[in-house]
N, C-alpha and C positions, 0 to 999 in steps of 0.2 A: 035333180039338176043334171044337165048334160053339158060337158065342155068339149069343144072340138079344137084339136090342135092340127094345124096343117104341117105335115112332115113328109119328106120324100119317101115314097114306098120302097125304094131300094135300100133303105136303112135296115129293113127287116128281112130275115131269111130263116132257114131251119134252126140255126144256132141262136137266133135272137128274134123270136116270133112277136108279131104285133100284139097278140093277145097277152103275152107275158108282160110286155111294156105297159099296156093299158092297165093291167092289174097292179103293177108296181106304182104307177102314177096315182091310181086311186088310193092305194095304201098310204102313200106319202101325203096325199091331200087330207085324208082322214086323220093321220097323225098330226099334221099341222093344225087342224081344227082342234085337236086335243091340246096342243101346245098353247094356242091362243085362247083357250077356255071357252070355245064355242060348242064343243062336244064333251060330254063326260066320258071317262074311261070305259064304263060299262056299255055306253052307246057305241063307242068305237069297237069294242070287243064283239058286240052283236053284229055290227055292220060288216066287220071283217070275217066273222064266222070262225073265230079262234078262241083258244082257252085264255084265261086270265094270265097265266104264266107266259104264254106266247106273246100276248100284248105287252107285258112288262119287258120282255126281251127286245121287242121291236121299239118300244119307247126308249129304252136305254141306248139302243143302237142309234137312235135319232137324236140323242142328247136331251131327252125329256125325262125328268125325274118322276117316277110313279108315286102315287099318293102315299103308299106305305113308307117309302123312303123319306118323303117330305115330312110326314108326321113323325117318323122316327128321329129325324134331325131336330125337329121342334121339341120333342119330348126330351131328347138328350140335352139340348140347350137349357130347357126349363129345369131339369134335374140338376145340372151343374150350377145354375144360378141359385137354386134353392139350397144346394149344398154349401155354396160360398156364403150365403146369407146366414145359414145356421152355424157355420164354423165359428169357434171362439174368436171374438174380436172382428168377425167378418161382417161386412156391410154389403156384400154382393157387388162390390165395385161402385156402390152409390156414395156420393158425397153427402155428408151430414151438414 
């Protein structure tokens, strides 16, 4: 897919080349597709030609939680709930 954006040419110069802008817009578009679950993280990594850890850093910078963090939070929440449930007299916050 190709998207064309009509921008004045004088926005770009040696300090801000059009090619750099084009690459950044592409990166942001790919990250947005990850955010809305249209692309998997491994697909984004491949499309951007970067390492897993570089992708994780870009995702974090864009406010997207990487899979490892999401699963980590879910695991922590589950372990806390199990711990409360197993505690003496604990019902895990559930009403009987």
